[in-house]
C-alpha positions in Angstrom: 66.3 141.7 0.2 65.9 142.8 -3.6 68.6 142.4 -6.4 68.2 144.5 -9.5 70.3 143.2 -12.5 71.4 146.6 -14.2 74.2 145.0 -16.6 74.1 141.2 -17.1 76.8 140.8 -19.8 80.5 140.0 -19.6 83.7 141.0 -21.9 81.3 144.1 -23.3 77.9 144.3 -23.4 75.2 143.7 -25.9 74.0 147.1 -28.2 72.0 149.2 -25.7 73.0 147.1 -22.8 75.6 147.2 -20.0 78.2 144.9 -18.5 78.2 143.6 -15.0 76.4 145.8 -12.3 74.0 144.6 -9.8 71.8 147.1 -7.5 71.4 145.8 -3.9 68.6 146.9 -1.8 68.4 146.0 1.6 66.5 147.3 4.6 68.5 150.1 5.5 71.3 150.7 2.5 71.9 150.3 -1.1 75.0 148.8 -2.4 76.1 148.3 -5.9 77.9 145.3 -7.1 80.4 145.7 -9.8 80.1 148.5 -12.4 81.0 147.3 -16.0 81.1 149.1 -19.3 77.8 151.0 -19.6 76.5 150.7 -16.1 76.6 154.0 -15.2 74.0 155.7 -17.3 72.1 152.4 -16.8 72.1 152.5 -13.3 70.7 156.4 -13.3 67.6 154.5 -14.5 66.9 153.4 -10.9 69.0 155.4 -8.6 71.1 158.4 -8.2 74.9 157.5 -7.4 74.8 159.9 -4.8 72.1 157.5 -2.8 74.6 154.5 -2.7 75.7 153.9 0.3 78.5 151.8 -1.2 80.1 150.4 -4.3 81.9 146.8 -4.0 83.8 145.8 -7.1 84.6 142.4 -7.4 87.7 142.7 -9.5 89.0 145.1 -11.8 88.8 143.7 -15.3 87.1 146.7 -17.5 83.9 144.9 -17.8 83.4 144.8 -14.1 85.1 148.4 -13.0 85.4 150.9 -16.0 82.4 152.6 -15.1 83.2 153.3 -11.9 86.0 155.8 -13.5 83.5 158.3 -14.9 81.7 157.9 -11.3 84.4 160.4 -10.3 82.8 163.3 -12.0 79.7 162.7 -10.5 79.1 165.0 -7.2 79.5 163.7 -4.1 81.9 161.5 -2.0 81.8 157.8 -3.1 82.7 154.9 -1.1 84.3 152.1 -3.1 85.4 148.8 -1.9 87.9 146.9 -4.4 91.1 144.7 -4.6 94.2 146.5 -4.6 95.2 144.7 -8.0 96.4 145.2 -11.0 98.0 148.0 -9.6 97.5 150.1 -12.7 93.8 150.1 -12.6 94.0 150.6 -8.6 95.8 153.6 -9.0 93.1 155.1 -11.7 90.7 154.6 -9.1 92.8 156.2 -6.0 93.5 159.1 -8.2 90.2 160.7 -8.0 89.8 162.9 -4.8 86.0 161.9 -4.9 86.5 158.1 -4.5 86.9 156.9 -1.0 88.9 153.5 -2.0 89.2 150.9 0.4 90.9 147.2 -0.1 89.4 144.1 0.0 90.9 140.6 0.3 90.4 137.0 1.1 88.3 136.6 4.3 87.4 140.6 4.4 84.1 141.4 6.3 82.6 144.8 6.0 79.4 146.1 7.0 77.1 148.8 5.3 74.1 149.4 7.0 72.6 145.9 8.2 74.2 143.9 5.5 77.4 142.4 5.8 79.7 141.4 2.9 82.3 138.3 2.8 84.9 137.7 0.5 86.5 134.6 -1.4 89.1 134.7 -3.9 87.9 133.0 -6.8 89.8 131.1 -9.8 90.0 133.7 -12.3 93.2 135.5 -14.3 93.4 138.9 -11.8 92.7 139.0 -8.1 88.7 138.6 -8.1 86.2 137.9 -5.2 82.8 136.0 -4.7 80.6 138.1 -2.4 78.7 136.9 0.3 75.8 139.3 1.2 74.2 139.1 4.6 71.3 140.5 6.5 69.0 139.3 9.1 70.3 136.0 9.0 69.8 135.3 5.1 72.3 135.9 2.7 72.7 135.6 -0.9 76.0 135.0 -3.0 77.2 136.7 -6.1 80.1 134.6 -7.6 81.8 137.2 -9.9 83.9 135.9 -12.6 85.3 132.6 -11.7 86.3 128.9 -13.1 85.1 126.1 -11.0 86.6 125.7 -7.5 85.4 123.4 -5.0 85.7 126.3 -2.2 82.4 127.9 -3.9 80.5 124.9 -2.7 80.8 125.8 1.0 81.1 129.4 0.4 77.6 128.9 -0.9 76.0 126.5 1.4 73.1 127.9 3.5 72.8 130.9 1.0 69.3 131.8 -0.3 70.6 131.9 -3.7 73.2 132.3 -5.9 73.9 134.4 -8.9 76.1 132.2 -11.1 78.8 132.7 -13.6 78.0 130.2 -15.7 76.9 131.4 -19.1 80.3 131.4 -21.3 81.5 128.0 -23.0 84.2 125.6 -21.8 87.8 126.7 -22.3 87.2 130.4 -20.8 87.9 131.5 -17.5 84.4 131.0 -16.4 82.1 128.3 -15.5 79.7 126.4 -17.9 75.9 125.8 -17.3 77.0 122.4 -16.6 79.3 123.8 -13.7 76.6 126.2 -12.7 74.4 123.5 -12.2 76.5 121.4 -10.2 77.3 124.4 -7.9 73.2 124.5 -7.1 73.0 120.8 -6.6 76.0 120.4 -4.2 75.6 123.7 -2.3 71.9 122.8 -2.0 71.1 126.6 -3.1 69.2 127.9 -5.7 71.2 129.5 -8.9 70.7 132.2 -11.2 73.0 132.6 -14.2 74.3 135.9 -14.8 77.5 137.3 -17.1 76.4 136.7 -20.5 78.5 136.9 -23.5 77.3 139.1 -26.4 78.7 136.5 -28.9 77.6 132.8 -27.2 74.0 132.2 -26.6 74.1 129.9 -23.6 70.4 129.8 -23.2 69.4 126.4 -24.8 72.0 124.8 -22.0 70.9 126.6 -19.1 67.4 126.1 -20.0 67.9 122.1 -20.3 69.3 122.6 -16.8 66.6 124.2 -15.3 68.7 127.4 -14.4 67.1 130.4 -14.8 68.3 133.6 -16.0 69.0 137.3 -15.3 67.3 139.7 -16.7 68.4 143.5 -17.0 65.9 145.7 -15.0 63.9 142.6 -13.4 64.1 142.7 -9.9 65.2 139.3 -8.0 63.7 138.6 -4.6 66.6 137.1 -2.8 64.2 136.4 0.1 
């Protein structure tokens, strides 16, 4: 199982970069987690959208879904899984005849090829889901955007890897580096930091805690 970070920024991307977008290659299917700003053009460096089996949008904040809108102009039929709220954003996605939009919610379980996807609602200002991706008895977790919640510990436990939103300062609707380290420690799982602020440098805190950072264009071997 390979994960290619296409976009790693939150809020808005650094120059020449993209917001949240992760290309997941399983044994027989390819899925994209989130489509933030700038991600559509960046994604096409690695794969054409017609070759993506499904797009899974953790939530409908602009930095996680906005490039799913111009995806509507790309030829083909695009299977998109996402929450049904905020309704105004969901309606924009549904309007496109090229989008096959399917709703996810707490406890949803979907299958794409031999990969399965399970969802847990996180603590965030809009309806947002952490995603557990499994194949062949192994799994990794993408926390998406979240503040600390003890529920993440059980959701991540037993996985090979957690891509963890832990790169913003305290006082935001995201976890801090310290909370990312706690998640790894209490779930017994390897964590990699994602969702970087374009104006706040979390690297010193992450480095001090021994948390590696995802890098755009550099493949992560989940197992």
